[in-house]
N, CA, C and O of each residue as an XYZ file, in Angstrom:
1024
protein
N     140.965     84.158    111.250
C     140.654     85.284    110.716
C     139.994     85.540    109.355
O     139.002     86.229    109.120
N     140.695     84.895    108.582
C     140.687     84.964    106.967
C     139.807     83.984    106.704
O     138.833     84.152    105.970
N     140.092     82.881    107.293
C     139.550     81.530    107.123
C     137.899     81.747    107.676
O     136.982     81.273    107.005
N     137.616     82.530    108.997
C     136.322     82.893    109.194
C     135.539     83.179    108.053
O     134.610     82.500    107.615
N     136.130     84.572    107.469
C     135.533     85.151    106.312
C     135.092     84.581    104.883
O     134.136     84.928    104.189
N     136.120     83.552    104.631
C     135.839     82.980    103.773
C     134.722     81.878    104.069
O     134.010     81.654    103.090
N     134.482     81.292    104.985
C     133.615     80.724    105.398
C     132.330     81.432    105.318
O     131.533     80.895    104.549
N     132.042     82.173    105.730
C     131.065     82.833    106.009
C     130.728     83.376    104.829
O     129.527     83.218    104.609
N     131.536     84.192    103.629
C     131.282     84.477    102.168
C     130.820     83.225    101.287
O     130.291     83.400    100.189
N     131.071     81.814    101.879
C     130.336     80.428    101.039
C     129.305     80.585    101.570
O     128.319     80.591    100.832
N     129.147     80.730    102.696
C     127.474     80.217    103.716
C     126.471     81.626    102.922
O     125.256     81.694    102.732
N     127.287     82.357    102.682
C     125.751     83.539    102.097
C     125.908     83.264    100.435
O     124.998     83.563     99.663
N     126.670     82.899    100.164
C     126.949     82.412     98.385
C     125.724     82.000     98.467
O     124.670     82.524     98.107
N     126.079     80.487     99.245
C     125.018     79.250     99.120
C     123.755     79.951     99.300
O     122.812     79.869     98.513
N     123.770     80.523    100.180
C     122.110     81.115    100.444
C     121.594     81.956     99.335
O     120.415     82.035     98.990
N     122.432     82.466     98.906
C     121.625     83.353     97.594
C     121.678     82.385     96.436
O     120.762     82.601     95.642
N     122.464     81.389     96.098
C     122.321     80.520     95.354
C     121.500     79.758     95.400
O     121.276     79.240     94.305
N     120.822     79.373     96.302
C     119.841     78.175     96.240
C     118.649     79.197     96.848
O     118.610     78.621     97.935
N     118.198     79.677     96.915
C     117.404     80.286     97.530
C     116.005     80.309     96.719
O     115.902     80.608     95.529
N     115.377     80.090     97.230
C     113.554     79.697     96.409
C     112.809     80.813     95.674
O     112.399     81.885     96.119
N     112.748     80.410     94.702
C     111.889     81.764     94.192
C     110.457     81.292     94.442
O     110.093     80.143     94.189
N     109.655     82.247     94.957
C     108.224     82.155     95.147
C     107.364     82.411     93.397
O     106.141     82.352     93.266
N     108.360     82.690     92.207
C     107.645     82.744     90.882
C     107.405     81.279     90.371
O     106.434     80.777     89.804
N     108.959     80.616     90.872
C     109.127     79.399     90.241
C     107.952     78.333     91.491
O     107.189     77.420     91.177
N     108.103     78.653     92.266
C     106.716     77.786     93.388
C     105.592     77.881     92.684
O     104.973     76.913     92.243
N     105.129     79.627     92.484
C     103.929     79.586     91.685
C     103.445     78.942     90.063
O     102.348     78.795     89.522
N     104.848     78.664     89.646
C     104.757     78.600     88.215
C     104.545     77.015     88.319
O     103.716     76.364     87.683
N     105.424     76.554     89.212
C     104.990     74.847     89.622
C     103.894     74.165     89.868
O     103.430     73.216     89.237
N     103.483     74.712     90.854
C     102.336     74.231     91.874
C     101.184     75.021     91.667
O     100.225     74.574     92.297
N     100.855     76.351     90.807
C      99.742     77.149     91.334
C      99.439     77.089     89.882
O      98.455     76.408     89.592
N     100.249     77.809     88.654
C      99.939     78.172     87.314
C      99.242     77.335     86.392
O      98.834     77.717     85.296
N      99.106     76.123     86.883
C      98.384     75.304     86.143
C      96.506     75.726     85.812
O      95.786     75.870     84.823
N      96.374     75.784     87.225
C      95.235     76.817     87.167
C      94.710     78.046     87.125
O      93.698     78.514     86.604
N      95.994     78.691     88.071
C      95.594     80.082     87.959
C      96.256     81.213     86.893
O      97.483     81.186     86.980
N      95.922     81.886     86.223
C      96.706     82.613     85.462
C      97.043     84.132     86.144
O      96.488     84.782     87.030
N      98.032     84.332     85.432
C      98.825     85.612     86.256
C      98.241     86.853     86.272
O      98.282     87.552     87.285
N      97.561     87.293     84.995
C      97.145     88.681     84.879
C      96.075     88.708     83.781
O      96.452     88.383     82.655
N      94.660     89.087     83.972
C      93.566     89.597     83.173
C      93.412     90.863     83.592
O      93.230     91.145     84.776
N      93.482     91.827     82.528
C      92.721     93.347     82.940
C      91.112     93.029     83.593
O      90.254     92.252     83.175
N      91.093     93.993     84.823
C      90.252     93.776     85.652
C      88.428     94.080     85.009
O      87.384     93.628     85.479
N      88.597     94.855     83.995
C      87.468     95.209     82.985
C      86.773     93.813     82.641
O      85.633     93.396     82.847
N      87.777     93.312     82.101
C      87.475     91.970     81.276
C      86.900     91.163     82.191
O      85.776     90.734     81.933
N      87.552     90.789     83.448
C      86.998     89.943     84.562
C      85.743     90.454     85.187
O      84.951     89.871     85.928
N      85.738     91.644     84.735
C      84.408     91.898     85.630
C      82.940     91.374     84.641
O      81.842     90.963     85.017
N      83.550     91.624     83.143
C      82.275     91.535     82.298
C      82.410     89.624     82.533
O      81.427     88.887     82.611
N      83.801     89.182     82.605
C      83.544     87.342     82.501
C      82.631     86.856     83.631
O      81.976     85.817     83.550
N      82.630     87.927     85.019
C      82.016     87.359     86.323
C      80.626     87.533     86.104
O      79.816     86.663     86.421
N      80.310     88.588     85.589
C      78.704     88.981     84.956
C      78.209     87.928     84.116
O      77.007     87.951     83.853
N      78.914     87.020     83.656
C      78.326     86.134     82.563
C      78.640     84.932     83.025
O      78.738     83.963     82.273
N      78.840     84.862     84.386
C      79.283     83.412     85.340
C      80.312     82.511     84.912
O      80.360     81.283     84.982
N      81.294     83.517     84.364
C      82.501     82.909     84.046
C      82.669     82.075     82.371
O      83.614     81.453     81.887
N      81.479     82.365     81.897
C      81.330     81.384     80.672
C      82.098     82.105     79.203
O      82.212     81.512     78.130
N      82.595     83.603     79.504
C      83.447     84.171     78.703
C      84.797     83.309     78.195
O      85.105     82.646     77.204
N      85.654     83.864     79.941
C      86.869     83.414     80.340
C      87.001     81.838     80.229
O      87.861     81.385     79.474
N      86.326     81.135     80.827
C      86.235     79.816     81.643
C      87.473     79.529     82.450
O      88.354     78.680     82.316
N      87.298     80.390     83.237
C      88.675     80.395     84.274
C      88.463     79.202     85.076
O      87.457     78.758     85.630
N      90.080     78.654     84.973
C      89.741     77.387     86.580
C      89.402     78.210     87.684
O      88.440     77.962     88.410
N      90.345     79.418     87.872
C      90.335     79.741     89.511
C      90.919     81.140     89.687
O      91.812     81.241     88.845
N      90.844     82.009     90.234
C      91.113     83.317     90.376
C      92.328     83.811     89.961
O      93.156     83.207     90.643
N      93.001     84.709     89.092
C      94.112     85.173     88.640
C      94.941     85.573     89.531
O      94.376     86.189     90.435
N      96.165     85.464     89.657
C      97.175     86.106     90.705
C      96.987     87.475     90.665
O      97.398     88.005     91.698
N      96.665     88.009     90.109
C      96.431     89.564     90.361
C      95.460     89.639     91.180
O      95.575     90.283     92.222
N      94.310     88.980     90.844
C      93.219     89.262     92.234
C      93.600     88.811     93.357
O      93.351     89.439     94.386
N      94.217     87.738     93.372
C      94.771     87.012     94.909
C      95.782     87.647     95.564
O      95.708     87.665     96.793
N      96.799     88.223     94.980
C      97.611     89.389     95.317
C      96.817     91.017     96.228
O      97.107     91.588     97.279
N      96.073     91.192     95.481
C      95.429     92.197     95.497
C      94.755     91.862     96.842
O      95.041     92.542     97.828
N      93.719     90.668     96.945
C      92.937     90.631     98.063
C      93.250     89.812     99.355
O      92.567     89.582    100.353
N      94.288     89.515     99.061
C      95.589     88.836    100.250
C      95.803     89.870    101.126
O      95.435     89.862    102.300
N      96.453     90.855    100.521
C      96.735     92.480    100.831
C      95.867     93.003    101.740
O      96.038     93.339    102.912
N      94.562     93.029    100.773
C      93.452     93.708    101.636
C      92.944     92.806    102.849
O      92.773     93.424    103.900
N      92.718     91.642    102.862
C      91.909     90.881    103.326
C      92.970     90.051    104.697
O      92.480     89.917    105.818
N      93.989     89.706    104.481
C      94.671     89.001    105.785
C      95.592     89.977    106.266
O      96.508     90.364    105.540
N      95.420     90.452    107.533
C      96.608     90.832    108.317
C      96.258     92.244    108.128
O      95.424     92.492    107.258
N      96.902     93.474    108.991
C      96.745     94.407    109.014
C      97.420     95.526    107.833
O      98.594     95.888    107.747
N      96.443     95.858    107.118
C      97.117     96.399    106.174
C      97.810     97.666    106.422
O      98.639     98.013    105.580
N      97.582     98.489    107.547
C      98.204     99.795    107.867
C      99.684     99.470    108.548
O     100.462    100.400    108.757
N     100.050     98.025    108.901
C     101.161     98.060    109.356
C     102.354     98.108    108.733
O     102.069     98.612    107.646
N     103.827     97.843    108.744
C     104.847     97.676    107.885
C     104.534     96.496    106.601
O     103.541     95.783    106.741
N     105.062     96.392    105.855
C     104.548     95.582    105.157
C     105.591     93.819    105.279
O     105.235     92.729    104.831
N     106.855     94.151    106.019
C     106.881     92.796    106.692
C     106.378     92.061    107.773
O     106.821     90.967    108.125
N     105.189     92.838    108.449
C     104.472     92.318    109.041
C     103.402     91.813    108.452
O     102.788     90.885    108.977
N     103.051     92.319    107.352
C     102.077     91.683    106.757
C     102.225     90.871    105.895
O     101.200     90.407    105.395
N     103.018     90.590    105.601
C     103.931     89.195    104.733
C     103.494     88.366    105.902
O     102.399     87.804    105.922
N     104.276     88.306    106.773
C     104.423     87.250    107.792
C     102.993     86.866    107.948
O     102.714     85.668    107.899
N     101.935     87.867    108.154
C     100.540     87.247    108.408
C     100.022     86.607    107.262
O      99.017     85.906    107.385
N     100.690     86.783    105.912
C     100.009     86.349    104.614
C     100.523     84.810    104.579
O      99.801     83.870    104.246
N     101.878     84.697    104.972
C     102.498     83.617    105.370
C     101.653     82.461    105.772
O     101.302     81.455    105.155
N     101.387     82.952    107.169
C     100.732     82.244    108.119
C      99.279     81.445    107.412
O      98.965     80.258    107.325
N      98.548     82.822    106.942
C      97.687     82.191    105.764
C      97.611     80.941    105.168
O      96.869     79.975    105.343
N      98.811     81.237    104.209
C      98.907     80.435    102.953
C      99.239     79.231    103.497
O      98.846     78.281    102.820
N      99.901     78.914    104.611
C     100.606     77.434    105.168
C      99.250     76.987    105.494
O      99.136     75.770    105.350
N      97.929     77.722    105.984
C      97.163     77.173    106.131
C      96.119     76.996    105.258
O      95.607     75.877    105.262
N      95.625     77.922    104.421
C      94.789     77.776    103.387
C      95.541     76.373    102.289
O      94.808     75.596    101.678
N      96.600     76.319    102.249
C      97.134     75.393    101.042
C      97.282     73.891    101.392
O      97.445     72.901    100.679
N      97.152     74.084    102.948
C      96.827     72.540    103.352
C      95.502     72.269    103.533
O      95.042     71.204    103.121
N      94.835     73.060    104.078
C      93.367     72.631    104.147
C      92.333     73.811    103.317
O      91.649     74.522    104.053
N      92.255     73.955    102.252
C      91.674     74.644    101.248
C      90.242     74.897    101.795
O      89.852     74.040    102.588
N      89.498     75.783    101.554
C      88.014     75.921    101.611
C      87.380     77.557    101.315
O      87.846     78.634    101.688
N      86.261     77.294    100.579
C      85.592     78.102    100.257
C      85.442     79.563    101.465
O      85.468     80.777    101.265
N      85.320     78.920    102.446
C      84.941     79.577    103.550
C      85.895     80.552    104.049
O      85.453     81.603    104.512
N      87.320     80.310    104.011
C      88.799     80.694    104.161
C      89.305     81.486    102.918
O      90.335     82.157    102.853
N      88.260     81.249    101.824
C      88.979     82.075    100.622
C      88.860     83.936    100.894
O      88.010     84.622    101.462
N      89.930     84.218    100.304
C      89.776     85.920    100.307
C      89.061     86.262     99.372
O      88.733     87.447     99.312
N      88.710     85.545     98.595
C      87.932     85.672     97.377
C      86.512     86.443     97.675
O      85.885     86.199     98.706
N      86.055     87.375     96.716
C      84.761     88.082     97.058
C      83.769     86.831     96.881
O      83.900     85.964     96.017
N      82.679     86.895     97.922
C      81.727     85.837     98.164
C      80.784     85.719     97.032
O      80.252     84.659     96.702
N      80.626     86.724     96.525
C      79.645     86.675     95.060
C      80.424     86.097     94.164
O      79.613     85.742     93.309
N      81.278     85.834     93.871
C      81.978     85.346     92.822
C      82.968     83.713     93.609
O      83.933     83.240     93.009
N      82.564     83.238     94.682
C      83.231     82.071     95.230
C      82.769     80.953     94.279
O      83.509     80.309     93.536
N      81.350     80.808     94.418
C      80.689     79.497     93.382
C      81.209     79.212     92.361
O      81.368     78.036     92.034
N      81.632     80.330     91.545
C      82.072     80.022     90.350
C      83.140     79.130     89.758
O      83.196     78.549     88.674
N      84.111     79.202     90.958
C      84.771     78.129     91.039
C      85.111     76.589     91.420
O      84.376     76.533     92.406
N      85.531     75.663     91.369
C      85.853     74.698     92.057
C      86.604     74.740     93.381
O      87.580     75.478     93.518
N      86.074     73.809     94.534
C      87.078     73.748     95.214
C      88.499     73.314     94.938
O      88.882     72.411     94.195
N      89.098     74.018     95.577
C      90.940     73.847     95.230
C      91.341     72.955     95.892
O      90.743     72.835     96.961
N      92.592     71.837     95.595
C      92.508     71.021     96.161
C      93.798     71.233     97.115
O      94.462     72.257     96.953
N      94.115     70.433     97.960
C      95.494     70.521     99.061
C      96.734     70.748     98.390
O      97.208     69.890     97.645
N      97.225     71.711     98.575
C      98.213     72.050     97.489
C      99.965     71.889     98.495
O     100.354     72.888     99.100
N     100.763     70.670     98.529
C     101.758     70.608     98.980
C     103.091     71.418     98.960
O     103.939     71.305     98.075
N     103.172     72.171     99.937
C     104.204     73.008    100.230
C     105.452     73.121    101.065
O     105.030     73.726    102.050
N     106.472     72.947    101.225
C     106.872     73.099    102.819
C     106.982     74.771    103.160
O     106.480     75.698    102.524
N     107.720     74.813    104.245
C     107.974     75.955    104.821
C     108.624     77.266    103.759
O     108.208     78.319    103.276
N     109.803     76.513    103.758
C     110.456     77.632    102.944
C     109.313     78.076    101.603
O     109.024     79.272    101.569
N     108.835     77.399    100.799
C     108.018     77.657     99.817
C     107.176     78.796    100.127
O     107.089     79.925     99.644
N     106.533     78.142    101.139
C     105.406     79.052    101.696
C     105.632     80.357    101.757
O     104.844     81.224    101.380
N     107.078     80.589    102.394
C     107.651     82.046    102.586
C     107.542     82.800    100.961
O     107.043     83.878    100.640
N     108.145     81.871    100.227
C     108.687     82.547     99.244
C     107.474     82.705     98.461
O     107.602     83.715     97.769
N     106.339     82.136     98.269
C     105.199     82.068     97.834
C     104.190     83.414     98.090
O     103.412     84.029     97.360
N     104.679     83.569     99.735
C     103.918     84.606    100.161
C     104.295     85.934     99.709
O     103.553     86.875     99.427
N     105.979     85.842     99.677
C     106.574     87.314     98.992
C     106.414     87.818     97.549
O     106.461     88.977     97.136
N     106.219     86.699     96.898
C     105.592     86.752     95.407
C     104.615     87.347     95.191
O     104.530     88.436     94.623
N     103.596     86.562     95.709
C     101.986     87.199     95.709
C     101.969     88.281     96.221
O     101.205     89.079     95.679
N     102.629     88.702     97.235
C     102.486     90.280     98.148
C     102.681     91.412     97.155
O     101.933     92.360     96.912
N     104.217     90.997     96.482
C     104.274     92.235     95.597
C     103.920     92.229     93.959
O     104.214     93.152     93.200
N     103.311     91.143     93.617
C     103.078     90.808     92.164
C     102.141     92.185     91.520
O     102.438     92.970     90.619
N     100.779     92.093     92.478
C      99.728     93.219     92.186
C     100.320     94.443     91.570
O     100.165     94.720     90.381
N     101.110     95.282     92.547
C     101.453     96.318     92.449
C     102.603     96.375     91.069
O     102.751     97.418     90.431
N     103.150     95.460     90.832
C     104.243     95.310     89.724
C     103.246     95.282     88.327
O     103.423     95.913     87.284
N     102.142     94.338     88.664
C     101.256     94.352     87.373
C     100.946     95.850     87.341
O     101.112     96.217     86.177
N     100.730     96.438     87.784
C      99.706     97.692     87.951
C     100.772     98.592     87.141
O     100.272     99.298     86.265
N     102.258     98.671     87.320
C     102.925     99.387     87.155
C     103.327     98.709     85.874
O     103.907     99.569     85.211
N     103.294     97.611     85.236
C     103.950     97.285     83.954
C     102.917     97.408     82.821
O     103.162     97.461     81.616
N     101.662     97.446     83.456
C     100.266     97.703     82.605
C     100.039     99.042     82.670
O      99.734     99.650     81.644
N     100.139     99.581     83.688
C      99.663    101.589     83.654
C     100.605    102.225     82.839
O     101.431    101.529     82.249
N     100.607    103.555     82.703
C     101.477    104.547     82.200
C     102.098    104.747     83.130
O     101.657    104.711     84.278
N     103.672    105.091     82.685
C     104.925    105.430     83.383
C     105.079    106.307     84.170
O     104.912    107.438     83.712
N     105.379    106.214     85.364
C     105.433    107.361     86.013
C     106.934    107.922     86.309
O     108.013    107.380     86.072
N     106.572    109.549     87.075
C     108.154    110.062     86.971
C     108.130    110.872     88.567
O     107.120    111.226     89.177
N     109.297    110.998     88.917
C     109.854    111.917     89.976
C     109.201    113.421     89.581
O     108.775    113.677     88.454
N     109.199    114.118     90.412
C     108.768    115.390     89.859
C     109.371    116.134     89.418
O     108.867    116.941     88.637
N     110.680    116.170     89.734
C     111.673    117.129     88.771
C     111.757    116.296     87.505
O     111.943    116.963     86.487
N     111.682    115.267     87.380
C     111.711    114.934     85.959
C     110.232    115.180     85.242
O     110.247    115.251     84.013
N     109.427    115.265     85.670
C     107.960    115.088     85.251
C     107.951    116.857     84.892
O     107.384    117.173     83.845
N     108.417    117.707     85.537
C     108.572    119.008     85.385
C     109.195    119.453     84.109
O     108.747    120.273     83.307
N     110.509    118.650     84.045
C     111.431    118.834     83.067
C     110.671    118.398     81.466
O     110.775    119.070     80.439
N     110.028    117.302     81.596
C     109.469    116.766     79.959
C     107.910    117.519     79.920
O     107.475    117.667     78.777
N     106.997    118.022     81.070
C     105.992    118.752     80.606
C     106.284    120.310     80.220
O     105.484    120.954     79.541
N     107.559    120.881     80.740
C     107.751    122.291     80.144
C     108.812    121.774     78.688
O     108.918    122.704     77.889
N     109.405    120.769     78.350
C     109.745    120.394     76.610
C     108.606    120.014     76.319
O     108.363    120.534     75.230
N     107.734    119.399     76.645
C     106.448    118.625     75.492
C     105.266    119.237     75.825
O     104.252    118.542     75.758
N     105.140    120.692     76.262
C     103.743    121.367     76.689
C     102.898    120.378     76.903
O     101.961    120.208     76.122
N     103.125    119.395     78.218
C     102.167    118.680     78.922
C     101.754    119.073     80.233
O     102.401    119.999     80.721
N     100.599    118.466     81.091
C     100.077    118.673     82.016
C     100.820    117.818     83.138
O     101.186    116.662     82.926
N     100.976    118.357     84.122
C     101.900    117.773     84.971
C     100.352    116.679     86.162
O      99.610    117.477     86.734
N     100.154    115.835     86.314
C      99.226    115.051     86.810
C      99.988    113.988     88.008
O     100.499    112.892     87.779
N      99.854    114.852     89.627
C      99.972    113.949     90.563
C      99.125    113.334     91.100
O      98.149    113.963     91.510
N      99.199    111.712     91.313
C      98.080    111.306     92.065
C      98.645    110.902     93.193
O      99.767    110.404     93.296
N      97.588    111.189     94.367
C      98.115    111.321     95.793
C      97.357    109.600     96.669
O      96.174    109.362     96.916
N      98.269    108.941     96.864
C      97.526    108.037     97.711
C      98.239    107.509     99.151
O      99.240    107.910     99.746
N      97.520    106.706     99.369
C      98.448    106.043    100.893
C      98.269    104.305    100.550
O      97.466    103.699     99.840
N      99.297    103.896    101.322
C      99.116    102.150    100.877
C      98.331    101.416    100.952
O      98.183    100.388    100.291
N      97.519    101.962    102.021
C      96.037    100.920    102.216
C      95.012    101.637    102.054
O      94.079    101.572    102.854
N      94.993    102.541    100.875
C      93.368    103.144    100.259
C      92.691    101.841     99.849
O      93.442    100.985     99.380
N      91.806    101.644     99.917
C      90.948    100.758     98.778
C      90.951    101.734     97.481
O      91.472    101.347     96.435
N      90.453    102.796     97.570
C      89.920    103.794     96.504
C      90.982    103.752     95.445
O      90.771    103.586     94.243
N      92.378    103.954     96.139
C      93.328    104.148     95.471
C      93.901    102.711     94.316
O      94.542    102.658     93.267
N      93.311    101.810     95.132
C      93.641    100.238     94.751
C      92.330    100.302     93.107
O      92.474    100.151     91.894
N      91.431    100.536     93.815
C      90.261    100.336     92.703
C      90.787    100.831     91.660
O      90.920    100.141     90.650
N      91.264    102.376     91.727
C      91.453    103.507     90.301
C      92.390    102.534     89.653
O      92.168    102.122     88.515
N      93.329    102.194     90.281
C      94.590    101.401     89.537
C      94.289    100.464     88.725
O      94.772    100.341     87.599
N      93.149     99.449     89.435
C      92.888     97.714     88.636
C      91.729     98.334     87.757
O      91.776     97.918     86.599
N      90.982     98.979     87.941
C      89.849     99.671     87.352
C      89.909    100.378     85.952
O      89.430     99.979     84.890
N      90.725    101.704     86.251
C      90.389    103.009     85.557
C      91.842    103.343     84.905
O      91.918    103.712     83.733
N      92.991    103.193     85.731
C      94.481    103.760     85.112
C      94.878    103.188     84.226
O      95.632    103.736     83.422
N      94.363    101.481     84.058
C      95.069    100.649     82.893
C      94.445    100.686     81.939
O      95.024    100.315     80.918
N      93.149    101.093     81.830
C      92.471    100.747     80.355
C      92.861    101.910     79.355
O      93.015    103.129     79.438
N      92.929    101.126     78.558
C      93.838    101.759     77.020
C      93.098    102.883     76.768
O      93.776    103.777     76.261
N      91.743    103.201     76.974
C      91.777    104.853     76.548
C      91.953    105.909     77.396
O      91.996    107.050     76.937
N      92.056    105.705     78.520
C      92.837    106.156     79.800
C      94.320    106.259     79.338
O      94.720    107.411     79.171
N      94.974    105.510     79.164
C      96.122    105.254     79.050
C      96.674    106.217     77.683
O      97.707    106.857     77.483
N      95.581    105.994     76.972
C      96.143    106.685     75.928
C      95.807    108.462     75.975
O      96.577    109.352     75.614
N      94.855    108.567     76.360
C      94.347    110.007     76.881
C      95.882    110.510     77.999
O      96.625    111.391     77.567
N      96.116    109.997     79.065
C      97.432    110.140     79.465
C      98.788    110.432     78.910
O      99.343    111.442     79.343
N      99.409    109.704     78.019
C     100.022    109.481     77.529
C      99.999    110.785     76.216
O     100.910    111.287     75.559
N      99.057    110.926     76.227
C      99.049    112.206     75.043
C      99.346    113.713     75.657
O      99.840    114.563     74.916
N      99.120    113.933     76.646
C      98.629    115.231     77.175
C      99.282    115.064     78.418
O      99.847    116.123     78.686
N      99.444    114.299     79.211
C      99.981    114.432     80.591
C     101.186    113.764     81.042
O     101.652    112.831     80.388
N     101.692    114.153     82.055
C     102.658    113.793     82.535
C     102.549    113.039     84.097
O     101.871    113.821     84.763
N     102.875    112.024     84.837
C     101.959    111.268     85.647
C     103.446    111.399     86.740
O     104.612    111.154     86.430
N     102.974    111.805     87.893
C     103.767    111.212     89.476
C     103.070    111.135     90.149
O     102.138    111.891     90.423
N     103.446    109.985     90.655
C     102.703    109.136     91.961
C     103.515    109.431     93.215
O     104.690    109.142     93.441
N     102.263    110.337     94.305
C     103.254    110.551     95.726
C     102.391    109.627     96.840
O     101.213    109.313     97.005
N     103.242    109.465     97.278
C     102.775    108.895     99.261
C     102.388    110.198     99.794
O     103.159    111.153     99.891
N     100.933    110.193    100.197
C     101.014    111.465    101.058
C     101.165    111.298    102.464
O     101.263    112.170    103.327
N     101.172    109.904    102.591
C     101.684    109.958    104.223
C     103.037    110.512    104.299
O     103.281    110.776    105.477
N     103.935    110.774    103.590
C     105.325    110.552    103.566
C     106.260    111.839    102.689
O     107.343    112.324    103.019
N     105.377    112.171    101.448
C     105.469    113.006    100.863
C     104.824    114.493    100.625
O     103.600    114.553    100.510
N     105.530    115.591    100.554
C     104.700    116.672    100.514
C     104.255    117.016     99.026
O     104.962    116.515     98.152
N     103.230    117.765     98.633
C     102.827    118.395     97.373
C     103.491    119.431     97.229
O     103.753    120.115     98.219
N     103.918    119.791     95.975
C     104.411    121.269     95.224
C     103.359    122.596     95.733
O     102.324    122.628     96.398
N     104.041    123.445     95.182
C     103.170    124.563     95.171
C     102.414    125.132     96.342
O     101.693    126.125     96.246
N     102.651    124.332     97.652
C     102.152    124.413     98.606
C     100.944    124.359     98.546
O     100.260    125.335     98.857
N     100.340    123.045     98.075
C      98.853    122.470     98.003
C      98.973    121.661     99.098
O      99.981    121.015     99.385
N      97.315    121.713    100.086
C      97.304    121.080    100.934
C      96.304    119.875    100.283
O      95.295    120.018     99.592
N      96.803    118.926    100.647
C      96.694    117.682    100.338
C      94.902    117.238    100.578
O      94.169    117.752    101.423
N      94.574    116.349     99.756
C      93.348    115.959     99.616
C      92.714    114.575    100.430
O      93.626    113.996    101.022
N      91.927    114.180    100.534
C      91.589    112.537    100.676
C      92.169    112.019     99.571
O      92.658    112.818     98.771
N      92.232    110.739     99.323
C      92.607    109.473     98.959
C      91.626    108.711     98.221
O      90.730    108.184     98.879
N      91.645    108.512     96.559
C      92.649    109.040     95.792
C      92.416    110.308     95.259
O      91.285    110.699     94.970
N      93.639    111.106     95.083
C      93.259    112.318     94.759
C      94.084    112.588     93.557
O      94.860    111.668     93.296
N      94.138    114.018     92.434
C      94.558    114.060     91.756
C      94.832    115.557     91.825
O      94.165    116.406     92.416
N      96.136    115.746     90.983
C      96.449    117.026     91.014
C      97.205    117.439     89.677
O      98.190    116.987     89.093
N      96.322    118.494     89.442
C      96.736    118.982     87.883
C      97.865    120.374     88.173
O      97.569    121.326     88.896
N      98.814    120.269     87.643
C      99.750    121.676     87.247
C      99.888    122.072     86.155
O      99.563    121.132     85.429
N     100.324    123.330     85.253
C     100.452    123.683     84.379
C     102.295    122.905     84.090
O     103.139    122.511     84.895
N     102.276    122.969     82.681
C     103.499    122.781     82.025
C     104.278    123.438     82.486
O     105.370    122.870     82.485
N     104.316    125.038     83.191
C     105.442    125.568     83.439
C     105.787    125.265     84.952
O     106.720    125.927     85.407
N     105.213    124.422     85.741
C     105.022    124.351     86.977
C     104.493    125.219     88.050
O     104.687    125.132     89.262
N     103.794    126.066     87.390
C     103.561    127.526     88.300
C     102.059    127.714     88.852
O     101.580    128.506     89.663
N     101.533    126.714     88.120
C      99.912    126.768     88.529
C      99.201    125.791     88.545
O      99.024    124.946     87.668
N      98.653    125.908     89.833
C      97.719    124.572     89.884
C      96.510    124.810     89.043
O      96.004    125.905     88.801
N      95.998    123.287     88.506
C      95.022    124.073     87.210
C      93.652    123.088     87.865
O      92.514    123.354     87.480
N      93.890    121.956     88.868
C      92.686    121.291     89.262
C      93.242    120.675     90.556
O      94.451    120.504     90.715
N      92.183    120.302     91.610
C      92.634    119.222     92.444
C      91.585    118.547     92.816
O      90.826    119.197     93.535
N      91.206    117.279     92.547
C      90.020    116.546     92.832
C      90.516    115.320     93.467
O      91.568    114.772     93.137
N      89.538    114.808     94.606
C      89.394    113.536     95.279
C      88.516    112.481     95.002
O      87.479    112.847     94.449
N      88.616    111.319     95.214
C      87.915    110.285     95.058
C      87.816    109.636     93.573
O      88.424    109.961     92.554
N      86.788    108.545     93.794
C      86.935    107.191     92.721
C      85.966    107.896     91.413
O      85.292    108.920     91.519
N      86.093    107.143     90.328
C      84.873    107.458     89.211
C      85.243    106.220     88.211
O      86.124    105.360     88.202
N      84.126    106.555     87.366
C      84.849    105.182     86.301
C      85.663    105.999     85.248
O      86.070    107.160     85.207
N      85.743    104.795     84.319
C      86.545    105.282     83.176
C      86.129    106.759     82.308
O      86.791    107.747     81.990
N      84.833    106.400     82.130
C      84.271    107.546     81.242
C      84.375    108.623     82.209
O      85.109    109.491     81.736
N      83.954    108.932     83.358
C      83.981    110.384     84.078
C      85.290    110.634     84.754
O      85.492    111.491     85.614
N      86.439    109.505     84.105
C      88.289    109.904     84.397
C      88.310    110.765     83.028
O      88.694    111.933     83.094
N      88.053    110.414     82.239
C      88.185    110.824     81.031
C      87.763    112.386     80.405
O      88.395    113.190     79.719
N      86.307    112.398     81.024
C      85.904    113.719     81.309
C      86.709    114.503     81.769
O      87.021    115.562     81.226
N      87.257    113.984     83.089
C      87.943    114.850     83.718
C      89.146    115.286     83.226
O      89.650    116.279     83.752
N      89.677    114.764     82.362
C      91.192    114.985     81.796
C      90.774    115.922     80.544
O      91.460    116.894     80.228
N      89.527    115.533     79.818
C      89.252    116.774     79.116
C      88.998    117.942     79.658
O      89.571    118.926     79.189
N      88.042    118.098     80.815
C      88.057    119.443     81.523
C      89.226    120.223     81.967
O      89.261    121.429     81.722
N      90.149    119.665     82.571
C      91.580    120.103     82.855
C      92.558    120.660     81.482
O      93.382    121.571     81.405
N      92.088    119.734     80.540
C      92.751    120.191     79.316
C      92.610    121.401     78.838
O      93.465    122.109     78.306
N      90.976    121.721     79.139
C      90.334    122.939     78.381
C      90.871    124.369     78.939
O      90.747    125.438     78.340
N      91.613    124.143     80.457
C      91.923    125.251     81.262
C      93.153    125.716     80.479
O      93.517    126.871     80.701
N      93.755    125.085     79.713
C      95.311    125.741     79.402
C      95.097    125.968     77.561
O      95.966    125.944     76.689
N      93.767    126.159     77.448
C      94.112    126.343     76.336
C      93.926    128.432     75.979
O      94.226    128.900     74.881
């Protein structure tokens, strides 16, 4: 019996030790053309100028990650199910790439040259699918404002006299993704949020709002006083950077 346990332990250790890294696959086979992350505002400006500003060879990894999750498989299913569908898509696309099968927006496909075939085996494709699926969300966390649990936010808000801001989302909400990519990561928005607000992010499919608040559509934003006792504002929908800054300013005026 002990021998079997030792053998299983060795096999498990070897599996972990020699597991293929999706990041390494991307670095070795994709990164020569695909940049990892560029802020969406800069990308939009670049595409408006027909790629003459950044002169990209190919879409960024962040763009591809968002588009794969949005365009391949069922966004409303569980993550593992969609990852499997993305893996199948990549297995075909990397072997037989074409602009017709591309997940990129049609209006920018002409900007980039035809991608050459990429030689990846089954294990590499699986690892790459996992890495690309997770990448965009990690980048939004890394480049955005820090989020806290509600209890943590309440303690910080009371101590620093800041407004609690709850961002309501659901995983397959296109508007939520749009706000994360185009508004919440912009420097002026981040500066305003860090100065006067403490952020909480709640999945409204599985998490309840405090103070008996009824959930709105998504994306939605719920502002609560620093003592956690008063709802200052509830707003739903997307907006520009300028509109979002106006909203933050309006909410601040209610606590003066």
